[in-house]
DRENNU-626026 format. One record per residue (C-alpha): residue in three letters; x, y, z. Coordinates in steps of 0.1 Angstrom, whole numbers, padded with zeros to 4 digits, always signed. Layout:
BEGIN
ALAXYZ...
//
This chain:
BEGIN
UNK-1000+0121-0417UNK-0971+0112-0439UNK-0980+0129-0483UNK-0975+0105-0509UNK-0944+0114-0528UNK-0953+0130-0564UNK-0929+0100-0581UNK-0960+0076-0567UNK-0989+0087-0588UNK-0991+0087-0623UNK-1003+0115-0650UNK-1040+0099-0648UNK-1039+0101-0611UNK-1040+0062-0603UNK-1020+0044-0576UNK-0980+0031-0590UNK-0974-0001-0590UNK-0950-0014-0563UNK-0932-0039-0585UNK-0924-0009-0605UNK-0918+0015-0585UNK-0884+0029-0580UNK-0885+0043-0550UNK-0902+0019-0529UNK-0916+0033-0494UNK-0896+0012-0463UNK-0924+0027-0441UNK-0954+0013-0461UNK-0949-0021-0450UNK-0914-0020-0429UNK-0893-0044-0453UNK-0872-0022-0484UNK-0872-0057-0506UNK-0898-0057-0534UNK-0902-0096-0533UNK-0912-0092-0492UNK-0946-0089-0484UNK-0960-0095-0447UNK-0992-0109-0441UNK-1015-0082-0431UNK-1057-0080-0435UNK-1069-0074-0464UNK-1082-0038-0466UNK-1111-0023-0483UNK-1107-0017-0521UNK-1076-0042-0524UNK-1079-0078-0538UNK-1057-0104-0527UNK-1055-0134-0545UNK-1049-0156-0511UNK-1057-0194-0509UNK-1090-0204-0486UNK-1079-0216-0454UNK-1081-0253-0451UNK-1094-0274-0419UNK-1067-0288-0392UNK-1058-0329-0400UNK-1073-0350-0383UNK-1059-0365-0349UNK-1051-0403-0361UNK-1045-0413-0324UNK-1084-0393-0313UNK-1101-0431-0318UNK-1077-0450-0287UNK-1094-0452-0250UNK-1076-0427-0226UNK-1057-0456-0209UNK-1034-0468-0240UNK-1010-0447-0228UNK-1011-0462-0192UNK-0974-0472-0180UNK-0975-0510-0172UNK-0977-0520-0134UNK-0942-0530-0122UNK-0930-0543-0091UNK-0914-0521-0066UNK-0874-0528-0066UNK-0866-0515-0029UNK-0901-0540-0018UNK-0885-0559+0016UNK-0861-0533+0025UNK-0857-0518+0055UNK-0844-0478+0057UNK-0811-0473+0073UNK-0820-0466+0110UNK-0786-0445+0113UNK-0753-0450+0123UNK-0726-0436+0140UNK-0725-0400+0130UNK-0759-0400+0113UNK-0776-0373+0119UNK-0810-0380+0100UNK-0807-0346+0070UNK-0820-0350+0040UNK-0789-0338+0029UNK-0756-0359+0039UNK-0736-0328+0025UNK-0747-0295+0041UNK-0739-0265+0015UNK-0711-0243+0028UNK-0729-0219+0045UNK-0745-0243+0069UNK-0713-0258+0075UNK-0699-0223+0090UNK-0675-0224+0062UNK-0667-0193+0043UNK-0678-0193+0008UNK-0652-0178-0020UNK-0666-0173-0052UNK-0643-0184-0082UNK-0628-0155-0095UNK-0639-0148-0130UNK-0612-0152-0157UNK-0596-0117-0174UNK-0613-0108-0205UNK-0586-0105-0238UNK-0592-0072-0253UNK-0578-0085-0281UNK-0600-0110-0293UNK-0628-0100-0265UNK-0635-0141-0252UNK-0623-0157-0223UNK-0591-0171-0219UNK-0577-0200-0195UNK-0540-0204-0183UNK-0518-0207-0213UNK-0502-0242-0203UNK-0470-0231-0223UNK-0461-0203-0199UNK-0461-0219-0164UNK-0427-0224-0165UNK-0402-0203-0182UNK-0413-0182-0215UNK-0404-0195-0247UNK-0383-0163-0256UNK-0361-0168-0221UNK-0381-0150-0197UNK-0388-0161-0163UNK-0430-0169-0163UNK-0446-0140-0141UNK-0456-0140-0107UNK-0491-0139-0093UNK-0492-0100-0088UNK-0473-0095-0122UNK-0500-0117-0139UNK-0527-0101-0122UNK-0521-0070-0129UNK-0511-0081-0169UNK-0546-0098-0167UNK-0564-0062-0158UNK-0545-0039-0175UNK-0545-0052-0212UNK-0538-0085-0229UNK-0509-0101-0243UNK-0490-0071-0253UNK-0493-0059-0218UNK-0488-0094-0199UNK-0451-0093-0223UNK-0444-0058-0210UNK-0452-0071-0174UNK-0432-0094-0178UNK-0402-0077-0192UNK-0404-0056-0165UNK-0402-0089-0140UNK-0376-0104-0152UNK-0353-0070-0155UNK-0341-0056-0116UNK-0354-0024-0110UNK-0373-0021-0140UNK-0347-0009-0158UNK-0357-0014-0199UNK-0331-0025-0220UNK-0321-0030-0257UNK-0332-0064-0258UNK-0300-0075-0271UNK-0276-0096-0251UNK-0237-0082-0238UNK-0205-0095-0251UNK-0195-0122-0228UNK-0226-0128-0210UNK-0241-0162-0200UNK-0265-0174-0224UNK-0308-0167-0209UNK-0306-0202-0201UNK-0273-0208-0185UNK-0272-0170-0176UNK-0288-0182-0137UNK-0318-0206-0140UNK-0333-0213-0108UNK-0324-0244-0090UNK-0338-0269-0069UNK-0340-0249-0038UNK-0360-0217-0056UNK-0327-0196-0060UNK-0335-0165-0078UNK-0319-0161-0116UNK-0278-0144-0114UNK-0275-0110-0127UNK-0254-0107-0152UNK-0223-0088-0149UNK-0210-0055-0160UNK-0177-0053-0171UNK-0165-0034-0141UNK-0182-0058-0119UNK-0159-0088-0140UNK-0127-0072-0137UNK-0135-0069-0099UNK-0144-0105-0095UNK-0111-0111-0120UNK-0092-0091-0096UNK-0103-0108-0067UNK-0099-0142-0078UNK-0054-0134-0082UNK-0037-0144-0057UNK-0020-0111-0030UNK+0011-0106-0029UNK+0012-0121+0007UNK-0004-0159-0011UNK+0023-0158-0036UNK+0046-0150-0011UNK+0038-0177+0013UNK+0031-0202-0012UNK+0073-0192-0021UNK+0082-0198+0015UNK+0065-0233+0017UNK+0079-0245-0014UNK+0115-0237+0000UNK+0110-0252+0031UNK+0097-0284+0010UNK+0132-0278-0013UNK+0155-0279+0018UNK+0132-0307+0033UNK+0138-0329+0008UNK+0177-0319+0002UNK+0178-0327+0042UNK+0166-0359+0037UNK+0188-0371+0010UNK+0218-0355+0032UNK+0207-0376+0055UNK+0201-0407+0035UNK+0237-0399+0019UNK+0253-0400+0056UNK+0236-0428+0069UNK+0234-0451+0042UNK+0255-0443+0014UNK+0285-0437+0029UNK+0283-0465+0044UNK+0285-0483+0016UNK+0309-0468-0003UNK+0336-0470+0029UNK+0325-0509+0030UNK+0343-0511-0006UNK+0369-0492-0001UNK+0378-0511+0030UNK+0372-0545+0018UNK+0389-0535-0017UNK+0425-0522+0009UNK+0421-0553+0029UNK+0421-0574+0004UNK+0452-0557-0016UNK+0471-0558+0016UNK+0467-0597+0018UNK+0477-0603-0017UNK+0506-0580-0007UNK+0516-0603+0019UNK+0514-0635-0002UNK+0534-0615-0025UNK+0559-0603-0005UNK+0553-0570-0012UNK+0553-0556+0023UNK+0580-0554+0049UNK+0577-0544+0083UNK+0587-0508+0093UNK+0578-0481+0091UNK+0549-0470+0070UNK+0535-0440+0048UNK+0501-0415+0058UNK+0473-0434+0046UNK+0494-0468+0040UNK+0474-0498+0057UNK+0495-0524+0074UNK+0478-0545+0095UNK+0442-0563+0095UNK+0423-0558+0134UNK+0396-0583+0140UNK+0363-0583+0166UNK+0351-0618+0165UNK+0322-0611+0188UNK+0315-0580+0165UNK+0322-0595+0137UNK+0344-0567+0124UNK+0374-0568+0100UNK+0391-0535+0092UNK+0421-0524+0078UNK+0444-0503+0100UNK+0460-0476+0083UNK+0491-0453+0093UNK+0477-0423+0104UNK+0442-0407+0114UNK+0433-0383+0088UNK+0398-0380+0082UNK+0396-0378+0044UNK+0429-0404+0034UNK+0420-0430+0065UNK+0389-0426+0084UNK+0364-0417+0061UNK+0372-0443+0041UNK+0364-0470+0065UNK+0394-0481+0076UNK+0409-0477+0112UNK+0437-0450+0119UNK+0467-0459+0141UNK+0478-0429+0160UNK+0515-0431+0145UNK+0523-0393+0139UNK+0533-0358+0161UNK+0525-0360+0200UNK+0501-0391+0195UNK+0521-0415+0184UNK+0522-0444+0198UNK+0541-0487+0197UNK+0535-0509+0169UNK+0519-0541+0179UNK+0556-0556+0170UNK+0572-0537+0197UNK+0582-0555+0233UNK+0568-0525+0250UNK+0539-0496+0244UNK+0505-0492+0238UNK+0487-0495+0203UNK+0459-0469+0198UNK+0440-0472+0171UNK+0406-0448+0160UNK+0378-0449+0141UNK+0341-0441+0128UNK+0311-0448+0152UNK+0287-0437+0130UNK+0292-0435+0091UNK+0317-0443+0066UNK+0316-0480+0076UNK+0311-0472+0113UNK+0338-0499+0122UNK+0337-0491+0157UNK+0300-0486+0164UNK+0294-0515+0184UNK+0324-0519+0211UNK+0304-0504+0237UNK+0290-0541+0238UNK+0326-0557+0249UNK+0331-0571+0281UNK+0362-0580+0303UNK+0382-0611+0278UNK+0368-0606+0249UNK+0394-0615+0225UNK+0407-0584+0200UNK+0430-0600+0170UNK+0456-0576+0152UNK+0463-0593+0119UNK+0502-0580+0100UNK+0519-0593+0076UNK+0539-0623+0094UNK+0523-0626+0131UNK+0485-0631+0148UNK+0488-0601+0177UNK+0457-0618+0203UNK+0447-0594+0231UNK+0415-0595+0255UNK+0395-0570+0267UNK+0400-0555+0303UNK+0386-0525+0309UNK+0363-0495+0296UNK+0359-0460+0298UNK+0326-0451+0285UNK+0331-0412+0282UNK+0359-0392+0283UNK+0366-0354+0267UNK+0386-0356+0234UNK+0417-0333+0250UNK+0424-0363+0271UNK+0454-0376+0255UNK+0466-0398+0288UNK+0445-0428+0277UNK+0467-0435+0247UNK+0497-0429+0270UNK+0521-0463+0273UNK+0510-0467+0304UNK+0471-0456+0299UNK+0458-0435+0326UNK+0419-0452+0338UNK+0427-0486+0319UNK+0439-0502+0354UNK+0469-0511+0339UNK+0499-0496+0365UNK+0530-0509+0351UNK+0544-0510+0313UNK+0531-0535+0289UNK+0522-0545+0255UNK+0484-0527+0255UNK+0457-0518+0225UNK+0437-0486+0232UNK+0408-0485+0208UNK+0393-0448+0208UNK+0352-0431+0191UNK+0333-0406+0195UNK+0301-0410+0218UNK+0271-0404+0222UNK+0262-0418+0185UNK+0257-0393+0158UNK+0281-0370+0180UNK+0316-0361+0187UNK+0313-0348+0215UNK+0333-0370+0239UNK+0352-0400+0236UNK+0348-0435+0245UNK+0381-0461+0251UNK+0384-0497+0249UNK+0415-0510+0263UNK+0430-0548+0262UNK+0460-0566+0272UNK+0485-0587+0250UNK+0478-0624+0256UNK+0494-0639+0221UNK+0522-0634+0198UNK+0516-0662+0168UNK+0533-0668+0137UNK+0512-0667+0103UNK+0533-0701+0099UNK+0514-0718+0132UNK+0480-0708+0116UNK+0453-0689+0127UNK+0450-0681+0161UNK+0421-0704+0184UNK+0399-0666+0184UNK+0397-0665+0148UNK+0390-0706+0140UNK+0362-0708+0168
//
């Protein structure tokens, strides 16, 4: 037993009042508060001022009969109904939905949610972290989330998210490099589930820039292609000039020369006789081909032929007679293509077609006699006084037209011959070939 403390005894040896005792004993009553007293049975030698026990109150429902609380009888709501006797698939089992164990399905209990070590409370999935993290990090995978939840609280999950976001688990300073794309545009996963693109380093960026630059072979091929295109455009322009513009220009010059020649005839400025090279002295009419072209002295290409006129063989060894001569071969040449092309369709002439040579005072009418489709340029016998191959056998007054063949080339020559059938003075008017 525990001995009493000396302070609890008075000088007279009597007990100390608990209310005035400065050191109450907690073991005596089981409580240290002076205002709390547990109900204890009275002990011998102690006086307790407790009230006398009161009898329990009378039950107000004791006087009621026993059946006062009985429920009134009710009619059976299901009376008259036929119980379900089953149907297709009915087994009669009192449990229409058997337990998973009875159905043979494996039972998988719901896993317990991980505890939060910071608050020591259960947590549910954070809806804000179902997509991308608020700070720009991608969402955690199932493995990383489970590992983070098992290892620790929110700080552990953040560390796991950062390790999962960096390839290879490398740790960074958290600062974005200069030139690197922002987190939201650096390579967000697309609709097909592609992983985000890893930011490039400076070396990788330089290599990608060099790869985008074209190589020397590519630059050379582009230059060659542009050169070919330029050459093609120039060739197209040249062909257009040769086939179209030269004709326009030559026809303008030929029409102007014929107009001036006719004015000179009316004014009496031109007289028959010798003509200078390039000087016009006659006009050639081919009614069937609708050709009216001035004839100049000589066959010079630049001064005569390229100006849209027909040239008279009047120089050197190729000199031929004029239409006014009583005997001889009047031979002229002209372009078949480009530069006015006056003789382009002479191959369409047939025997008997009229050809008229107009001078200052006379109309000379010829009829087409024969044609030589092709002959070498060196065959000068076709312009002799009695042309070889024409079918003429004796001297006479003949006409010879020469041009290049095939078209757009000068490899061979085409020859057309005619024989004079009428000499008509201008005072008598135009011949029938020009009137019709």
